[in-house]
KOLBA-34328 format. One line per 4 residues: number of its first residue (from 1); their letters; for each residue x, y, z of N, C-alpha, C. Coordinates in Angstrom, 3 decimals. Layout:
REM KOLBA-34328
NUM	A	X:Y:Z:X:Y:Z:X:Y:Z | ...
***
This chain:
REM KOLBA-34328
1	FELY	0.834:-1.198:0.000:0.000:0.000:0.000:0.866:1.245:0.000 | 0.345:2.303:-0.591:1.031:3.595:-0.615:0.017:4.689:-0.330 | 0.477:5.747:0.320:-0.367:6.917:0.522:0.089:8.035:-0.396 | -0.889:8.656:-1.052:-0.639:9.858:-1.840:-1.340:11.015:-1.151
5	YQVQ	-0.827:12.210:-1.357:-1.353:13.367:-0.632:-1.854:14.414:-1.620 | -3.184:14.606:-1.602:-3.817:15.562:-2.513:-4.019:16.887:-1.783 | -3.459:17.938:-2.346:-3.521:19.241:-1.692:-4.934:19.815:-1.783 | -5.327:20.564:-0.757:-6.593:21.295:-0.737:-6.247:22.783:-0.715
9	VDAA	-6.801:23.538:-1.664:-6.412:24.940:-1.812:-7.627:25.856:-1.713 | -7.344:27.148:-1.467:-8.418:28.137:-1.460:-8.556:28.747:-2.854 | -9.385:29.787:-2.962:-9.666:30.376:-4.279:-8.416:30.953:-4.937 | -7.437:31.342:-4.119:-6.182:31.878:-4.654:-5.138:30.770:-4.851
13	RRPQ	-5.596:29.525:-4.723:-4.747:28.336:-4.888:-3.640:28.239:-3.840 | -3.904:28.817:-2.677:-2.966:28.675:-1.561:-3.302:27.392:-0.804 | -2.321:26.552:-0.518:-2.582:25.294:0.190:-3.180:25.541:1.576 | -4.264:24.823:1.872:-4.921:24.920:3.172:-4.828:23.612:3.958
17	GAEA	-4.643:22.531:3.242:-4.581:21.223:3.870:-4.302:20.182:2.807 | -4.402:18.925:3.207:-4.191:17.825:2.266:-5.018:16.636:2.723 | -5.270:15.731:1.775:-6.002:14.502:2.087:-5.141:13.309:1.711 | -5.081:12.334:2.604:-4.328:11.111:2.332:-5.186:10.170:1.494
21	LLRW	-4.648:9.726:0.359:-5.362:8.826:-0.545:-4.621:7.496:-0.622 | -5.319:6.415:-0.333:-4.712:5.089:-0.309:-4.724:4.455:-1.697 | -3.597:3.875:-2.088:-3.495:3.115:-3.342:-2.752:1.816:-3.081 | -3.086:0.813:-3.866:-2.413:-0.483:-3.787:-1.589:-0.652:-5.054
25	RHPQ	-0.283:-0.765:-4.889:0.593:-0.952:-6.056:0.705:-2.450:-6.353 | -0.016:-2.874:-7.378:-0.072:-4.286:-7.757:1.015:-4.573:-8.794 | 1.708:-5.728:-8.708:2.815:-6.017:-9.630:2.405:-6.084:-11.099 | 1.171:-6.486:-11.380:0.705:-6.538:-12.769:-0.235:-5.380:-13.128
29	RGLV	-1.103:-5.000:-12.205:-2.153:-4.016:-12.511:-1.733:-2.578:-12.234 | -0.562:-2.390:-11.630:-0.128:-1.028:-11.300:-0.891:-0.509:-10.093 | -1.166:0.803:-10.083:-1.876:1.399:-8.949:-3.359:1.042:-9.015 | -3.849:0.406:-7.969:-5.242:-0.020:-7.905:-6.022:0.944:-7.015
33	SPMD	-7.170:1.407:-7.513:-8.022:2.325:-6.759:-8.611:1.631:-5.540 | -8.808:2.368:-4.448:-9.427:1.758:-3.261:-10.837:1.241:-3.528 | -11.515:1.789:-4.527:-12.848:1.310:-4.863:-12.817:-0.164:-5.264 | -11.634:-0.641:-5.708:-11.505:-2.019:-6.162:-11.098:-2.983:-5.057
37	FIPL	-10.637:-2.469:-3.909:-10.221:-3.399:-2.857:-10.767:-3.089:-1.465 | -11.219:-1.873:-1.220:-11.735:-1.537:0.106:-13.004:-2.335:0.460 | -13.960:-2.514:-0.480:-15.146:-3.311:-0.126:-14.788:-4.718:0.347 | -13.827:-5.350:-0.309:-13.392:-6.689:0.102:-12.684:-6.634:1.456
41	AEET	-11.894:-5.583:1.654:-11.204:-5.420:2.940:-12.216:-5.230:4.067 | -13.279:-4.485:3.797:-14.341:-4.297:4.788:-14.999:-5.629:5.124 | -15.285:-6.402:4.074:-15.998:-7.671:4.235:-15.182:-8.685:5.039 | -13.876:-8.702:4.825:-13.018:-9.704:5.444:-12.437:-9.271:6.784
45	GLIL	-12.564:-7.990:7.108:-11.984:-7.485:8.345:-10.572:-6.957:8.169 | -10.002:-7.110:6.971:-8.656:-6.596:6.730:-8.598:-5.073:6.778 | -9.774:-4.434:6.746:-9.815:-2.980:6.796:-9.233:-2.466:8.119 | -9.265:-3.296:9.171:-8.763:-2.850:10.474:-7.247:-2.660:10.465
49	PIGA	-6.452:-3.657:10.047:-5.007:-3.396:9.964:-4.641:-2.381:8.894 | -5.410:-2.364:7.797:-5.142:-1.366:6.749:-5.395:0.038:7.300 | -6.525:0.219:7.971:-6.855:1.525:8.544:-5.842:1.972:9.581 | -5.367:1.029:10.386:-4.357:1.359:11.396:-3.058:1.789:10.727
53	WVLD	-2.693:1.106:9.623:-1.478:1.471:8.894:-1.608:2.867:8.267 | -2.777:3.158:7.687:-3.003:4.476:7.074:-2.880:5.580:8.118 | -3.519:5.376:9.258:-3.474:6.380:10.331:-2.047:6.605:10.808 | -1.309:5.521:11.022:0.063:5.630:11.502:0.960:6.309:10.469
57	TACA	0.792:5.929:9.196:1.608:6.509:8.116:1.302:7.992:7.941 | 0.027:8.358:8.068:-0.361:9.768:7.951:0.248:10.594:9.083 | 0.227:10.062:10.298:0.823:10.781:11.428:2.333:10.933:11.244 | 2.967:9.893:10.692:4.403:9.980:10.414:4.682:11.062:9.372
61	QIKA	3.767:11.204:8.387:3.943:12.216:7.351:3.779:13.622:7.923 | 2.817:13.790:8.814:2.634:15.092:9.475:3.919:15.486:10.201 | 4.524:14.514:10.885:5.776:14.785:11.585:6.884:15.152:10.602 | 6.945:14.435:9.470:7.987:14.703:8.471:7.828:16.095:7.868
65	WRNH	6.580:16.580:7.776:6.336:17.906:7.200:6.558:19.033:8.206 | 6.691:18.703:9.469:6.654:19.713:10.538:7.638:20.865:10.311 | 8.836:20.558:9.867:9.847:21.599:9.679:9.986:22.046:8.231 | 8.995:21.690:7.406:9.006:22.071:5.995:8.205:23.359:5.830
69	AQFG	8.822:24.372:5.246:8.182:25.689:5.144:6.848:25.630:4.410 | 6.761:24.816:3.357:5.561:24.784:2.532:4.453:23.911:3.126 | 4.823:22.864:3.855:3.832:21.905:4.325:3.632:21.903:5.834 | 4.448:22.651:6.562:4.439:22.575:8.014:3.132:22.933:8.683
73	NLSL	2.317:23.774:8.022:1.064:24.207:8.634:-0.167:23.523:8.050 | 0.037:22.498:7.207:-1.093:21.827:6.578:-1.668:20.762:7.506 | -2.990:20.771:7.649:-3.632:19.653:8.334:-3.786:18.520:7.325 | -3.774:17.299:7.811:-3.863:16.144:6.918:-5.118:15.352:7.252
77	AVNV	-5.968:15.147:6.244:-7.234:14.435:6.424:-7.066:12.955:6.082 | -7.650:12.114:6.927:-7.580:10.656:6.755:-8.993:10.091:6.786 | -9.333:9.273:5.798:-10.638:8.621:5.772:-10.687:7.480:6.790 | -11.811:7.382:7.476:-11.999:6.334:8.479:-13.183:5.465:8.049
81	SARQ	-12.991:4.151:8.059:-14.059:3.233:7.680:-15.007:3.000:8.853 | -16.205:2.519:8.542:-17.198:2.262:9.577:-16.694:1.210:10.564 | -16.124:0.145:10.038:-15.666:-0.951:10.903:-14.542:-0.473:11.831 | -13.689:0.386:11.291:-12.581:0.941:12.080:-13.115:1.850:13.187
85	FRQS	-14.049:2.722:12.822:-14.590:3.699:13.766:-15.373:3.026:14.889 | -16.023:1.893:14.601:-16.859:1.214:15.590:-16.066:0.404:16.611 | -14.768:0.294:16.446:-13.967:-0.412:17.446:-14.081:0.302:18.792 | -14.183:-0.486:19.848:-14.382:0.103:21.175:-13.201:0.970:21.613
89	DFVE	-12.010:0.658:21.086:-10.822:1.427:21.490:-10.334:2.374:20.388 | -11.245:2.785:19.502:-10.830:3.645:18.383:-10.217:4.952:18.873 | -10.831:5.571:19.874:-10.315:6.842:20.403:-8.883:6.663:20.896 | -8.656:5.586:21.627:-7.326:5.323:22.169:-6.316:5.043:21.053
93	QVQA	-6.761:4.376:19.982:-5.873:4.108:18.842:-5.383:5.402:18.199 | -6.312:6.335:18.008:-5.945:7.615:17.392:-5.003:8.391:18.313 | -5.344:8.459:19.575:-4.492:9.175:20.537:-3.091:8.560:20.584 | -3.021:7.234:20.533:-1.725:6.556:20.589:-0.890:6.878:19.360
97	AVNR	-1.518:6.923:18.168:-0.791:7.234:16.938:-0.248:8.660:16.974 | -1.064:9.586:17.453:-0.636:10.991:17.563:0.533:11.106:18.542 | 0.398:10.470:19.689:1.447:10.552:20.718:2.718:9.831:20.290 | 2.553:8.713:19.577:3.715:7.934:19.141:4.622:8.755:18.232
101	HGIT	4.018:9.583:17.393:4.802:10.383:16.447:5.061:11.802:16.948 | 4.509:12.133:18.117:4.776:13.434:18.714:4.273:14.606:17.892 | 3.097:14.432:17.250:2.553:15.512:16.429:1.478:16.276:17.201 | 1.182:17.480:16.717:0.103:18.264:17.301:-1.228:17.684:16.829
105	PTML	-2.148:17.335:17.720:-3.412:16.698:17.317:-4.216:17.527:16.317 | -4.090:18.853:16.392:-4.871:19.706:15.490:-4.445:19.567:14.024 | -3.305:18.938:13.780:-2.855:18.747:12.395:-3.516:17.537:11.742 | -4.233:16.738:12.536:-4.895:15.538:12.027:-6.396:15.772:11.917
109	KLEL	-6.946:15.418:10.751:-8.392:15.525:10.529:-8.913:14.158:10.101 | -9.999:13.720:10.711:-10.605:12.439:10.363:-11.870:12.685:9.544 | -11.992:11.964:8.433:-13.155:12.105:7.559:-14.111:10.940:7.767 | -15.362:11.274:8.073:-16.409:10.280:8.289:-17.525:10.509:7.292
113	TESL	-18.223:9.440:6.902:-19.380:9.582:6.014:-20.643:9.754:6.848 | -21.687:10.293:6.206:-22.954:10.480:6.901:-23.511:9.157:7.411 | -23.477:8.129:6.568:-24.059:6.839:6.940:-23.326:6.236:8.130 | -22.008:6.429:8.194:-21.223:5.912:9.323:-21.677:6.577:10.617
117	VLED	-21.775:7.890:10.591:-22.119:8.643:11.804:-23.525:8.300:12.276 | -24.474:8.201:11.336:-25.869:8.009:11.712:-26.203:6.560:12.044 | -25.256:5.658:11.810:-25.461:4.246:12.135:-25.666:4.056:13.631 | -24.947:4.847:14.423:-25.071:4.792:15.885:-24.677:6.176:16.401
121	VPDS	-25.644:7.065:16.446:-25.363:8.470:16.763:-24.758:8.655:18.155 | -25.301:8.026:19.208:-24.695:8.224:20.543:-23.221:7.803:20.585 | -22.906:6.663:19.965:-21.515:6.197:19.940:-20.643:7.160:19.137 | -21.182:7.632:18.002:-20.430:8.567:17.157:-20.133:9.861:17.903
125	VAKM	-21.148:10.393:18.560:-20.991:11.655:19.300:-19.949:11.500:20.406 | -20.011:10.394:21.142:-19.084:10.181:22.255:-17.640:10.117:21.767 | -17.403:9.358:20.694:-16.041:9.210:20.187:-15.540:10.520:19.565 | -16.423:11.186:18.815:-16.010:12.435:18.177:-15.698:13.507:19.213
129	KALH	-16.513:13.595:20.252:-16.277:14.608:21.283:-14.979:14.338:22.027 | -14.716:13.056:22.307:-13.475:12.709:23.021:-12.253:13.090:22.198 | -12.296:12.806:20.902:-11.158:13.139:20.039:-11.086:14.633:19.751 | -12.241:15.278:19.685:-12.266:16.723:19.473:-11.619:17.439:20.649
133	EFGV	-11.921:16.978:21.852:-11.309:17.572:23.048:-9.803:17.318:23.070 | -9.380:16.210:22.486:-7.963:15.878:22.378:-7.270:16.800:21.368 | -8.050:17.340:20.396:-7.497:18.271:19.416:-7.699:17.870:17.973 | -8.152:16.636:17.737:-8.369:16.145:16.373:-9.643:16.775:15.806
137	SFAM	-9.636:17.137:14.515:-10.819:17.719:13.888:-11.521:16.687:13.003 | -12.754:17.033:12.580:-13.570:16.097:11.812:-14.174:16.765:10.582 | -14.205:15.997:9.486:-14.875:16.432:8.264:-15.965:15.425:7.917 | -17.093:15.942:7.411:-18.160:15.068:6.934:-17.962:14.853:5.439
141	DDFG	-17.605:13.623:5.084:-17.269:13.296:3.697:-18.538:13.095:2.866 | -18.451:13.447:1.575:-19.547:13.221:0.612:-20.861:13.829:1.093 | -20.792:15.004:1.676:-21.997:15.620:2.231:-23.043:15.847:1.140 | -24.284:15.502:1.462:-25.379:15.712:0.521:-25.769:14.479:-0.257
145	TGYS	-24.995:13.400:-0.138:-25.306:12.202:-0.918:-26.008:11.131:-0.091 | -26.016:11.298:1.226:-26.615:10.281:2.085:-27.912:10.765:2.686 | -28.006:10.650:4.011:-29.251:11.001:4.691:-29.429:12.512:4.794 | -28.327:13.225:4.914:-28.348:14.689:4.984:-29.311:15.226:6.046
149	SLSY	-29.370:14.571:7.172:-30.198:15.056:8.266:-29.506:16.258:8.902 | -30.188:17.385:8.911:-29.559:18.601:9.418:-29.397:18.575:10.936 | -30.128:17.697:11.603:-30.057:17.681:13.066:-28.662:17.319:13.562 | -27.934:16.476:12.800:-26.609:16.088:13.297:-25.598:17.215:13.162
153	LKNL	-25.861:18.179:12.293:-24.953:19.332:12.194:-24.962:20.121:13.500 | -26.083:20.050:14.189:-26.199:20.757:15.463:-25.516:19.977:16.593 | -25.556:18.646:16.512:-25.114:17.819:17.632:-23.696:17.287:17.518 | -23.157:17.230:16.307:-21.836:16.634:16.122:-20.740:17.699:16.122
157	PLDQ	-19.578:17.392:16.705:-18.458:18.349:16.696:-17.707:18.317:15.361 | -18.374:18.798:14.317:-17.766:18.824:12.983:-16.991:20.116:12.768 | -15.984:20.057:11.899:-15.207:21.239:11.546:-15.321:21.566:10.064 | -15.728:20.570:9.256:-15.704:20.772:7.808:-16.757:19.900:7.121
161	LKID	-17.356:20.452:6.068:-18.220:19.686:5.166:-17.492:19.516:3.846 | -17.580:18.324:3.271:-16.973:18.075:1.961:-18.083:17.895:0.936 | -18.091:18.756:-0.075:-19.089:18.662:-1.141:-18.691:17.534:-2.083 | -19.605:16.592:-2.300:-19.293:15.442:-3.139:-19.026:15.872:-4.581
165	QSFV	-18.076:15.173:-5.214:-17.697:15.543:-6.579:-18.829:15.352:-7.583 | -19.845:14.552:-7.246:-20.976:14.390:-8.168:-21.719:15.705:-8.362 | -21.696:16.589:-7.350:-22.313:17.910:-7.484:-21.387:18.881:-8.199 | -20.082:18.691:-8.040:-19.093:19.614:-8.604:-18.904:19.388:-10.100
169	RSIA	-19.034:18.121:-10.517:-18.716:17.740:-11.896:-19.460:18.592:-12.928 | -20.755:18.861:-12.684:-21.565:19.590:-13.679:-21.966:20.969:-13.199 | -21.215:21.506:-12.244:-21.615:22.778:-11.638:-21.666:23.927:-12.648 | -20.828:23.852:-13.688:-20.785:24.935:-14.676:-21.926:24.843:-15.688
173	SDNA	-22.589:23.692:-15.792:-23.619:23.521:-16.815:-24.983:23.127:-16.259 | -25.041:22.655:-15.048:-26.292:22.176:-14.464:-26.708:23.099:-13.329 | -27.827:23.776:-13.510:-28.264:24.752:-12.511:-28.612:24.094:-11.182 | -29.174:22.884:-11.232:-29.539:22.190:-9.995:-28.294:21.877:-9.165
177	DRVM	-27.226:21.429:-9.827:-25.983:21.157:-9.104:-25.400:22.448:-8.532 | -25.513:23.534:-9.304:-24.986:24.817:-8.835:-25.734:25.277:-7.580 | -27.053:25.142:-7.609:-27.867:25.525:-6.441:-27.538:24.637:-5.243 | -27.335:23.351:-5.510:-27.003:22.421:-4.427:-25.693:22.833:-3.757
181	VMTI	-24.683:23.152:-4.552:-23.388:23.555:-3.999:-23.517:24.873:-3.228 | -24.256:25.828:-3.795:-24.462:27.101:-3.099:-25.141:26.886:-1.745 | -26.102:25.967:-1.705:-26.839:25.686:-0.478:-25.920:25.083:0.582 | -25.072:24.142:0.163:-24.148:23.510:1.111:-23.142:24.536:1.639
185	VDLG	-22.655:25.407:0.758:-21.713:26.451:1.190:-22.381:27.380:2.208 | -23.620:27.806:1.907:-24.348:28.675:2.844:-24.569:27.973:4.180 | -24.924:26.687:4.103:-25.157:25.907:5.314:-23.889:25.850:6.153 | -22.783:25.570:5.502:-21.508:25.502:6.205:-21.160:26.824:6.872
189	MNFE	-21.361:27.915:6.146:-21.050:29.230:6.704:-21.926:29.527:7.917 | -23.214:29.178:7.826:-24.139:29.463:8.930:-23.822:28.629:10.167 | -23.285:27.431:9.959:-22.894:26.586:11.085:-21.430:26.809:11.477 | -20.802:27.793:10.828:-19.393:28.130:11.085:-18.475:26.937:10.840
193	LDVV	-18.721:26.250:9.724:-17.905:25.116:9.302:-17.134:25.479:8.043 | -15.937:24.936:7.925:-15.215:25.050:6.659:-15.921:24.180:5.618 | -15.783:24.547:4.363:-16.360:23.751:3.272:-15.277:23.519:2.233 | -15.140:22.276:1.786:-14.189:21.954:0.728:-14.923:21.156:-0.337
197	AEGV	-14.594:21.415:-1.597:-15.242:20.714:-2.711:-14.304:19.676:-3.291 | -14.835:18.481:-3.534:-14.055:17.414:-4.160:-14.163:17.500:-5.677 | -13.146:17.025:-6.360:-13.231:16.860:-7.808:-13.153:18.132:-8.615 | -12.595:19.191:-8.068:-12.443:20.442:-8.841:-11.263:20.282:-9.783
201	ETAE	-11.537:20.299:-11.082:-10.503:20.046:-12.069:-10.383:21.123:-13.127 | -11.329:22.064:-13.172:-11.291:23.136:-14.167:-11.400:24.482:-13.490 | -10.991:25.526:-14.196:-11.078:26.879:-13.656:-12.538:27.265:-13.387 | -13.436:26.829:-14.255:-14.863:27.144:-14.069:-15.391:26.546:-12.783
205	Q	-15.053:25.303:-12.555:-15.507:24.642:-11.321:-14.972:25.362:-10.099
***
């Protein structure tokens, strides 16, 4: 497995953060997308050691960037699977990884999906609050594609909403997608959350 780091920029293209992207380098197939192996890893339970490796590697990268002028202030976002998040000692695992590498907790951001959070709201709230108090931040991944219950925006310690790339892809030509993105941005601003858009590949987008 390898981690790649995709930069997140503002309107002036200044780096604001980065996201860790997992790839599997296969001897015959080359780089394999997580869409091709994560479902099987979830099914078999291998997602747990994989997720632990991703978290540890990301924390090591944050430490490596610490004294780098260009990357030293970037927070790094890591995707967390449902099976990984539901472990009873998940909070302790994250704290241990942060402490093991001696990084500032605020440099680590965990990305959760709506369906993961709403699967067991009391458990999600308890774990998120514990890690939030520790200093770790949270992003809601693929916002707008799942249940989109606004009540959890009030109850969860979120720091960021991520606009799904399915809305971004046609934003320049589809008025409904444009309105959807505008609505999510307004929602984020009103809840005092950062908003980041996935899949921005053109100047128009």
